[in-house]
VEXROFI-253231 format. One record per residue (C-alpha): residue number from 0; residue in one letter; x, z, y. Coordinates in nm, 4 decimals. Layout:
N
zagu/lumdren/c1/c3/c2
NUM/a/X/Z/Y;
...
***
This chain:
432
zagu/lumdren/c1/c3/c2
0/m/-17.6367/3.2485/-9.5495;
1/n/-17.8939/3.3455/-9.2883;
2/k/-18.1930/3.1842/-9.1176;
3/d/-17.9721/3.0532/-8.8350;
4/s/-17.7240/2.8821/-9.0668;
5/h/-17.7016/2.5048/-9.0655;
6/i/-17.7599/2.4268/-9.4327;
7/g/-17.6754/2.0948/-9.5929;
8/i/-17.8111/1.9670/-9.9237;
9/l/-17.5841/1.7190/-10.0999;
10/g/-17.8076/1.4772/-10.2879;
11/s/-18.1825/1.4223/-10.2761;
12/g/-18.2559/1.4043/-10.6476;
13/v/-18.4782/1.6463/-10.8387;
14/e/-18.2512/1.9444/-10.7771;
15/g/-18.1907/1.8591/-10.4110;
16/q/-18.5639/1.8270/-10.3494;
17/a/-18.6230/2.1655/-10.5159;
18/v/-18.3635/2.3277/-10.2885;
19/e/-18.5198/2.1697/-9.9798;
20/k/-18.8661/2.2910/-10.0836;
21/y/-18.7409/2.6449/-10.1522;
22/l/-18.5535/2.6746/-9.8232;
23/s/-18.8501/2.5430/-9.6257;
24/a/-19.0846/2.7932/-9.7930;
25/h/-18.8495/3.0774/-9.7015;
26/g/-18.8149/2.9986/-9.3330;
27/y/-18.4869/2.8087/-9.3271;
28/s/-18.5506/2.5412/-9.0663;
29/n/-18.2024/2.4074/-8.9894;
30/v/-18.1659/2.2050/-9.3088;
31/t/-18.0216/1.8548/-9.3482;
32/v/-18.0306/1.6470/-9.6655;
33/f/-17.7290/1.4231/-9.7190;
34/d/-17.7544/1.1376/-9.9657;
35/e/-17.5121/0.8484/-9.9435;
36/k/-17.7397/0.6332/-10.1594;
37/l/-18.0372/0.6581/-9.9236;
38/e/-18.0463/0.5496/-9.5622;
39/g/-18.1842/0.8060/-9.3213;
40/k/-18.0766/1.1012/-9.5352;
41/g/-17.8058/1.2520/-9.3182;
42/g/-17.5510/0.9817/-9.3776;
43/d/-17.1938/1.0236/-9.4927;
44/f/-17.0820/1.3374/-9.6741;
45/e/-16.8094/1.3817/-9.4122;
46/e/-17.0855/1.4797/-9.1697;
47/a/-17.2016/1.7433/-9.4170;
48/k/-16.8729/1.9295/-9.3772;
49/k/-16.9912/2.0387/-9.0323;
50/c/-17.2608/2.2581/-9.1947;
51/d/-17.2278/2.6328/-9.2473;
52/v/-17.3591/2.6207/-9.6051;
53/l/-17.3739/2.3355/-9.8551;
54/f/-17.5919/2.3145/-10.1671;
55/r/-17.4169/2.0798/-10.4090;
56/s/-17.6240/1.8712/-10.6496;
57/p/-17.4819/1.8424/-11.0044;
58/g/-17.3477/1.4896/-10.9632;
59/v/-17.1457/1.5658/-10.6484;
60/k/-16.7776/1.6252/-10.7217;
61/l/-16.6338/1.9491/-10.5872;
62/d/-16.2984/1.7915/-10.5059;
63/r/-16.4637/1.5867/-10.2311;
64/f/-16.5102/1.9115/-10.0401;
65/k/-16.1740/2.0831/-10.0862;
66/d/-16.1345/2.0984/-9.7085;
67/f/-16.4855/2.2379/-9.6456;
68/e/-16.4515/2.5735/-9.4700;
69/g/-16.8092/2.6964/-9.5080;
70/e/-16.9990/2.8398/-9.8063;
71/m/-17.0391/2.6068/-10.1048;
72/t/-17.3187/2.6841/-10.3485;
73/s/-17.5698/2.5084/-10.5755;
74/a/-17.9246/2.5583/-10.6984;
75/t/-17.7966/2.7042/-11.0261;
76/k/-17.5469/2.9339/-10.8562;
77/f/-17.8082/3.0549/-10.6061;
78/f/-18.0600/3.1132/-10.8857;
79/m/-17.8144/3.3144/-11.0958;
80/e/-17.7327/3.5362/-10.7978;
81/h/-18.0987/3.6129/-10.7184;
82/a/-18.2970/3.5931/-11.0444;
83/k/-18.4837/3.8973/-11.1741;
84/g/-18.5082/3.9685/-11.5458;
85/k/-18.2776/3.8248/-11.8096;
86/v/-18.1243/3.4776/-11.8195;
87/i/-18.0313/3.2884/-12.1359;
88/g/-17.7936/2.9985/-12.0673;
89/v/-17.7375/2.7150/-12.3144;
90/t/-17.4531/2.4647/-12.2892;
91/g/-17.2683/2.2224/-12.5155;
92/t/-17.2042/1.8510/-12.5282;
93/k/-17.5373/1.7862/-12.6981;
94/g/-17.8279/1.9914/-12.8289;
95/k/-17.8796/2.1893/-12.5085;
96/g/-18.2315/2.0684/-12.4444;
97/t/-18.3498/2.1149/-12.8017;
98/t/-18.1986/2.4630/-12.8370;
99/s/-18.3243/2.5749/-12.4958;
100/t/-18.6744/2.4600/-12.5849;
101/l/-18.6638/2.6341/-12.9235;
102/i/-18.5678/2.9649/-12.7594;
103/f/-18.8322/2.9216/-12.4896;
104/e/-19.1052/2.8473/-12.7451;
105/m/-19.0045/3.1481/-12.9562;
106/l/-19.0193/3.3754/-12.6520;
107/k/-19.3628/3.2402/-12.5623;
108/e/-19.4823/3.2860/-12.9195;
109/d/-19.3794/3.6515/-12.8892;
110/g/-19.5916/3.6848/-12.5748;
111/r/-19.3039/3.7256/-12.3302;
112/d/-19.2986/3.6059/-11.9693;
113/a/-19.0731/3.3066/-12.0324;
114/h/-18.9538/3.0208/-11.8114;
115/l/-18.7590/2.7045/-11.8987;
116/g/-18.5367/2.5358/-11.6420;
117/g/-18.2102/2.3617/-11.5647;
118/n/-18.1702/2.0026/-11.6798;
119/i/-18.4924/2.0426/-11.8758;
120/g/-18.8268/2.1853/-11.7731;
121/t/-18.8814/2.2984/-11.4142;
122/p/-18.6096/2.3252/-11.1467;
123/p/-18.5415/2.7022/-11.1565;
124/l/-18.5828/2.7532/-10.7820;
125/e/-18.9486/2.6572/-10.8258;
126/f/-19.0164/2.9740/-11.0277;
127/l/-18.7508/3.2073/-10.8819;
128/d/-19.0096/3.3983/-10.6761;
129/d/-19.2334/3.4434/-10.9821;
130/l/-18.9758/3.6299/-11.1895;
131/k/-19.0235/3.9976/-11.2735;
132/e/-18.7894/4.2547/-11.4231;
133/d/-18.9228/4.1784/-11.7724;
134/s/-18.9033/3.7982/-11.7322;
135/w/-18.6882/3.5750/-11.9494;
136/t/-18.5421/3.2518/-11.8124;
137/v/-18.3878/2.9918/-12.0425;
138/l/-18.1549/2.7514/-11.8608;
139/e/-18.0024/2.4343/-11.9991;
140/m/-17.6642/2.4269/-11.8229;
141/s/-17.4370/2.1231/-11.7932;
142/s/-17.0681/2.1249/-11.7047;
143/f/-17.1667/2.0041/-11.3560;
144/q/-17.3812/2.3135/-11.3015;
145/l/-17.1285/2.5510/-11.4553;
146/q/-16.8280/2.4228/-11.2629;
147/d/-16.8491/2.6720/-10.9756;
148/l/-17.0634/2.9394/-11.1432;
149/e/-16.9554/3.3001/-11.0847;
150/v/-17.2504/3.4943/-11.2328;
151/s/-17.2930/3.4278/-11.6051;
152/p/-17.6193/3.4544/-11.8012;
153/h/-17.6917/3.7705/-12.0008;
154/v/-17.7034/3.5592/-12.3165;
155/a/-17.4750/3.2545/-12.3328;
156/v/-17.5012/2.9896/-12.6041;
157/v/-17.2263/2.7314/-12.6542;
158/l/-17.3225/2.4540/-12.8948;
159/m/-17.1032/2.1760/-13.0326;
160/t/-16.8673/2.0984/-12.7458;
161/t/-16.6489/1.7904/-12.7230;
162/s/-16.4966/1.6132/-12.4262;
163/e/-16.7671/1.4330/-12.2298;
164/h/-16.8259/1.3197/-11.8716;
165/l/-16.4632/1.2184/-11.8306;
166/d/-16.5990/0.9662/-11.5811;
167/y/-16.6819/1.2724/-11.3651;
168/h/-16.4268/1.5403/-11.4526;
169/a/-16.0600/1.4833/-11.3748;
170/d/-15.9589/1.5463/-11.7367;
171/k/-16.0531/1.7339/-12.0541;
172/a/-15.9051/2.0578/-11.9190;
173/e/-16.1378/2.0540/-11.6168;
174/y/-16.4393/1.9814/-11.8389;
175/w/-16.3589/2.2682/-12.0757;
176/d/-16.2796/2.5032/-11.7898;
177/a/-16.6222/2.4352/-11.6382;
178/k/-16.7959/2.5081/-11.9692;
179/k/-16.6180/2.8439/-12.0023;
180/n/-16.7853/2.9724/-11.6855;
181/i/-17.0961/3.0371/-11.8935;
182/a/-16.9159/3.3404/-12.0411;
183/r/-16.6539/3.4403/-11.7829;
184/g/-16.8902/3.6543/-11.5759;
185/q/-17.0569/3.8345/-11.8658;
186/g/-17.0529/4.2121/-11.9080;
187/a/-17.0078/4.4501/-12.1996;
188/d/-17.3783/4.4439/-12.2933;
189/d/-17.4093/4.0649/-12.2918;
190/l/-17.4101/3.8209/-12.5841;
191/l/-17.2086/3.5039/-12.6460;
192/v/-17.3280/3.2771/-12.9303;
193/l/-17.0767/3.0281/-13.0735;
194/n/-17.0683/2.7788/-13.3606;
195/a/-16.7918/2.8824/-13.6021;
196/d/-16.7787/2.5312/-13.7509;
197/y/-16.6018/2.3915/-13.4441;
198/e/-16.2519/2.4587/-13.3117;
199/y/-16.3773/2.5304/-12.9590;
200/a/-16.5179/2.8666/-13.0746;
201/e/-16.1770/3.0351/-13.0742;
202/e/-16.1133/2.9231/-12.7159;
203/f/-16.4446/3.0613/-12.5939;
204/k/-16.3911/3.3931/-12.7722;
205/k/-16.1035/3.4560/-12.5318;
206/e/-16.3564/3.4631/-12.2461;
207/a/-16.5894/3.7114/-12.4181;
208/k/-16.6354/4.0505/-12.2547;
209/g/-16.9440/4.1506/-12.4524;
210/h/-17.0749/4.0879/-12.8020;
211/v/-16.9953/3.7658/-12.9889;
212/m/-17.2229/3.6245/-13.2586;
213/e/-17.1487/3.3077/-13.4534;
214/v/-17.3558/3.0549/-13.6454;
215/s/-17.2395/2.8255/-13.9237;
216/r/-17.3679/2.5605/-14.1628;
217/k/-17.0472/2.5874/-14.3676;
218/l/-16.9332/2.9500/-14.3734;
219/p/-17.0927/3.2757/-14.4903;
220/l/-17.0907/3.5163/-14.1966;
221/k/-17.0909/3.8953/-14.2036;
222/e/-17.2493/3.8843/-13.8603;
223/g/-17.4465/3.5899/-13.7282;
224/v/-17.6677/3.3145/-13.8673;
225/h/-17.5805/3.0935/-14.1634;
226/t/-17.7450/2.9178/-14.4543;
227/e/-17.7214/3.0297/-14.8136;
228/g/-17.8679/2.7568/-15.0303;
229/p/-18.2112/2.6784/-14.8843;
230/v/-18.2319/3.0039/-14.6873;
231/i/-18.1511/3.0712/-14.3196;
232/l/-18.0025/3.4217/-14.2916;
233/y/-17.9535/3.6475/-13.9898;
234/c/-17.6832/3.9041/-14.0667;
235/t/-17.5667/4.2175/-13.8889;
236/p/-17.2808/4.4396/-14.0130;
237/n/-17.5352/4.6482/-14.2059;
238/t/-17.7909/4.4022/-14.3401;
239/c/-17.8986/4.0401/-14.3868;
240/e/-18.2549/3.9167/-14.3474;
241/m/-18.4170/3.5874/-14.4381;
242/v/-18.5476/3.4166/-14.1257;
243/g/-18.6786/3.0984/-14.2820;
244/m/-18.6349/2.8098/-14.5239;
245/a/-18.4125/2.5250/-14.4059;
246/k/-18.6285/2.2620/-14.5803;
247/k/-18.9329/2.3689/-14.3806;
248/v/-18.7640/2.3220/-14.0414;
249/a/-18.9509/2.0474/-13.8553;
250/l/-18.6460/1.9124/-13.6699;
251/p/-18.4658/1.6354/-13.8640;
252/g/-18.0959/1.6256/-13.9471;
253/p/-17.8143/1.8724/-14.0236;
254/h/-17.7065/1.8808/-13.6582;
255/n/-18.0476/2.0141/-13.5607;
256/l/-18.0053/2.2962/-13.8113;
257/e/-17.7136/2.4102/-13.5928;
258/n/-17.9453/2.4181/-13.2910;
259/v/-18.2014/2.6118/-13.4938;
260/m/-17.9445/2.8715/-13.6011;
261/a/-17.8299/2.9246/-13.2422;
262/a/-18.1899/2.9822/-13.1320;
263/v/-18.2430/3.2245/-13.4210;
264/a/-17.9273/3.4193/-13.3282;
265/v/-18.0489/3.4632/-12.9711;
266/c/-18.4056/3.5532/-13.0561;
267/r/-18.3299/3.8013/-13.3327;
268/w/-18.0700/3.9661/-13.1046;
269/i/-18.3423/4.0270/-12.8457;
270/d/-18.5919/4.1372/-13.1132;
271/v/-18.8270/3.8405/-13.1317;
272/p/-19.0100/3.9019/-13.4625;
273/i/-18.9483/3.6698/-13.7566;
274/p/-19.3106/3.5410/-13.7799;
275/a/-19.2894/3.4150/-13.4193;
276/i/-18.9563/3.2470/-13.4937;
277/q/-19.0866/3.0844/-13.8122;
278/k/-19.3954/2.9455/-13.6425;
279/v/-19.1759/2.7541/-13.3974;
280/l/-18.9176/2.6466/-13.6570;
281/y/-19.1814/2.4955/-13.8817;
282/s/-19.3790/2.3180/-13.6080;
283/f/-19.1434/2.2041/-13.3288;
284/a/-19.0404/1.8475/-13.4153;
285/g/-18.8131/1.7800/-13.1179;
286/l/-18.7933/1.6364/-12.7681;
287/p/-18.8462/1.2748/-12.6599;
288/h/-18.5440/1.0465/-12.7036;
289/r/-18.3713/1.2933/-12.9387;
290/l/-18.4010/1.1435/-13.2878;
291/e/-18.7686/1.0831/-13.2153;
292/l/-18.9721/0.9085/-13.4845;
293/v/-19.1421/0.6104/-13.3196;
294/r/-19.3232/0.4626/-13.6191;
295/e/-19.2960/0.3533/-13.9799;
296/k/-19.3545/-0.0159/-14.0526;
297/d/-19.3372/-0.1743/-14.3972;
298/g/-19.1517/0.1305/-14.5279;
299/v/-18.8894/0.1239/-14.2490;
300/k/-18.8708/0.4233/-14.0134;
301/f/-18.7670/0.3604/-13.6518;
302/y/-18.6053/0.6459/-13.4570;
303/n/-18.5371/0.6666/-13.0848;
304/d/-18.2162/0.8610/-13.0155;
305/s/-18.1527/0.7164/-12.6702;
306/f/-18.0299/1.0556/-12.5468;
307/s/-17.7191/0.9959/-12.7596;
308/t/-17.4504/0.8996/-12.5092;
309/t/-17.1395/1.0129/-12.7017;
310/p/-16.9730/0.9086/-13.0279;
311/e/-17.0320/1.2562/-13.1733;
312/t/-17.4090/1.2476/-13.1278;
313/c/-17.4281/0.9022/-13.2821;
314/i/-17.2365/1.0314/-13.5848;
315/a/-17.4893/1.3142/-13.6141;
316/a/-17.7769/1.0644/-13.6053;
317/a/-17.6083/0.8439/-13.8647;
318/h/-17.6006/1.1368/-14.1089;
319/a/-17.9461/1.2717/-14.0274;
320/f/-18.1279/1.1005/-14.3141;
321/e/-18.0690/1.0224/-14.6793;
322/g/-18.1090/0.6481/-14.6975;
323/e/-17.9443/0.3311/-14.5718;
324/t/-17.9335/0.3179/-14.1942;
325/h/-17.9042/0.0458/-13.9304;
326/l/-17.7680/0.1665/-13.5955;
327/i/-17.8136/0.0089/-13.2528;
328/c/-17.5144/0.1156/-13.0425;
329/g/-17.3532/0.0393/-12.7094;
330/g/-17.4130/0.0675/-12.3394;
331/s/-17.2210/0.1454/-12.0237;
332/e/-16.8730/0.2962/-12.0154;
333/k/-16.8032/0.6716/-12.0144;
334/n/-16.4363/0.6462/-12.1157;
335/s/-16.5231/0.7594/-12.4674;
336/d/-16.2819/0.7299/-12.7596;
337/y/-16.4570/0.5454/-13.0434;
338/s/-16.1797/0.5650/-13.3046;
339/e/-16.3205/0.8636/-13.4979;
340/w/-16.6731/0.7277/-13.4563;
341/a/-16.5661/0.4006/-13.6173;
342/k/-16.3864/0.5737/-13.9051;
343/d/-16.6891/0.7893/-13.9763;
344/l/-16.9341/0.4986/-13.9795;
345/q/-16.7068/0.2789/-14.1916;
346/n/-16.6665/0.5571/-14.4486;
347/s/-17.0299/0.6603/-14.4456;
348/e/-17.2320/0.6064/-14.7612;
349/n/-17.5535/0.5365/-14.5732;
350/v/-17.4613/0.3272/-14.2642;
351/k/-17.5388/-0.0317/-14.3625;
352/s/-17.5022/-0.2105/-14.0290;
353/v/-17.4216/-0.1562/-13.6627;
354/i/-17.5808/-0.3773/-13.3982;
355/l/-17.3694/-0.3719/-13.0819;
356/i/-17.4871/-0.4285/-12.7244;
357/g/-17.3682/-0.3597/-12.3724;
358/v/-17.0371/-0.3122/-12.1945;
359/t/-16.8877/-0.0967/-12.4708;
360/a/-16.9591/-0.3510/-12.7467;
361/d/-16.6088/-0.5049/-12.7389;
362/k/-16.4367/-0.1670/-12.7632;
363/m/-16.6730/-0.0512/-13.0383;
364/e/-16.6273/-0.3680/-13.2433;
365/e/-16.2491/-0.3451/-13.2118;
366/e/-16.2484/0.0132/-13.3412;
367/l/-16.4907/-0.0674/-13.6236;
368/k/-16.2668/-0.3524/-13.7407;
369/k/-15.9551/-0.1340/-13.7221;
370/a/-16.1271/0.1229/-13.9441;
371/e/-16.2695/-0.1351/-14.1857;
372/p/-16.2269/-0.0326/-14.5524;
373/q/-16.1235/-0.2816/-14.8214;
374/e/-16.4605/-0.2562/-14.9936;
375/f/-16.8127/-0.2479/-14.8536;
376/p/-16.7405/-0.2513/-14.4794;
377/v/-17.0251/-0.1899/-14.2400;
378/k/-17.1883/-0.5137/-14.1271;
379/i/-17.1330/-0.5702/-13.7526;
380/y/-17.3762/-0.7701/-13.5382;
381/r/-17.3559/-0.8537/-13.1671;
382/c/-17.6531/-0.9069/-12.9351;
383/e/-17.6470/-0.9881/-12.5660;
384/h/-17.9939/-0.8549/-12.4932;
385/f/-18.1459/-0.5192/-12.5853;
386/e/-18.4694/-0.6754/-12.7095;
387/d/-18.2769/-0.9069/-12.9426;
388/a/-18.0961/-0.6088/-13.0958;
389/v/-18.4201/-0.4259/-13.1730;
390/n/-18.5802/-0.7384/-13.3179;
391/l/-18.2712/-0.8055/-13.5313;
392/a/-18.2850/-0.4508/-13.6671;
393/e/-18.6446/-0.5062/-13.7737;
394/d/-18.5502/-0.8325/-13.9450;
395/i/-18.2636/-0.6917/-14.1537;
396/a/-18.4020/-0.3468/-14.2426;
397/q/-18.5688/-0.3167/-14.5813;
398/e/-18.8234/-0.0774/-14.7271;
399/g/-18.6919/0.2793/-14.7490;
400/e/-18.4294/0.2237/-14.4785;
401/f/-18.3916/0.3600/-14.1263;
402/v/-18.3363/0.1960/-13.7871;
403/i/-18.1913/0.4300/-13.5253;
404/l/-18.1243/0.3546/-13.1601;
405/s/-17.8282/0.5897/-13.1078;
406/p/-17.6154/0.4186/-12.8418;
407/a/-17.3116/0.6528/-12.8219;
408/a/-17.2871/0.5304/-12.4622;
409/a/-17.4611/0.5624/-12.1279;
410/s/-17.7438/0.3298/-12.0277;
411/f/-17.6555/0.2157/-11.6781;
412/d/-17.5477/-0.1393/-11.7655;
413/m/-17.9034/-0.2306/-11.8677;
414/f/-18.1315/0.0553/-11.7659;
415/k/-18.1915/0.3137/-11.4953;
416/n/-18.1332/0.5992/-11.7398;
417/y/-18.1576/0.6969/-12.1072;
418/k/-18.5329/0.7588/-12.0721;
419/e/-18.6022/0.4025/-11.9612;
420/r/-18.3854/0.2753/-12.2475;
421/g/-18.5699/0.4894/-12.5007;
422/d/-18.9097/0.3949/-12.3625;
423/r/-18.8225/0.0256/-12.3876;
424/f/-18.7160/0.0742/-12.7495;
425/k/-19.0457/0.2461/-12.8280;
426/e/-19.2403/-0.0279/-12.6510;
427/i/-19.0725/-0.2988/-12.8587;
428/v/-19.1080/-0.1113/-13.1887;
429/e/-19.4718/-0.0242/-13.1275;
430/g/-19.5349/-0.3930/-13.0612;
431/f/-19.4071/-0.5118/-13.4002;
***
């Protein structure tokens, strides 16, 4: 790519705008933005194939450009090829944003030159020019961004990974193959962090060229991070050290303990001192729309988990607290399989009711009824409108119980995105 190249940007969202701004600041004048959703933005993607270079936004499918003869890149790919310092990449079906933020906050607490980007924080091209040799960049990396990645981060973290975005990827194999790019380009001195509690870990180990460290809530590890009773331990082949107390961790739920352990593994590996790690663990309560406490009213706690768009993350939310729970679930279709979700909820000791909304409500109800036990089945409610579901939850919840919006589905049937859905939930709850 040179200053005379005709460069096309596919998509004018946050990432596309960041690319356009970066190219303009660096003297690239022959740039066209193509966005099929917006008139006056270059028009059809077929026209884009006439460019010399194309920057693909995350939502643009690669297979639409199989016949493109120029150079195909992306903001993430370009950043990885040009970034100074060290890059820590975090991927997984869920937990990426929380874990990335934990690592970033721990680095900052240690006084390091740290930057947070990717799907969370600032678009990385906005701080690319500010990086120095001693800088640390933490990137939240989705399968869309990893799909054509060739340069892997120095430290790669793979959290709980299940099949998601099958509305985008051709099949599960393509989704998993994209995720593996986070480790494929690593070298002998790099680190890959995996969760030993999930089957995917063995598959990712095959891609490892450097050091592998695991975390586990269930297994004692000779090397890695695990819990022993109330204690979080970081172990190397020669020694184990106590990093913190699990009960003091500010983030709620067992699933968040997995995110915490991954962050600890990374930060102890790069010599962030334990006091800096503990300060973050005991104070960081989470990101908006991720099991976010909205308020407590009449002894009932209301949590906004609108970021939950898969069955697995809803299951995690359902088991986050000790106490009877009412879930609000449903939304737009992502081709998810709800059979295991239904079995888990029906056999849960704490899920009291599920209030269903949205396009997926029929499928969810069908699976819940298939999995219904002979005794004490989960109560199923149906609501046509989102507001009615939230109001119903308030009516049926009793003192000491929990109401959690954890949709296990996308938001596009009723809302612009998960943020708008979560904000509406908070607005209703705060108005009770």
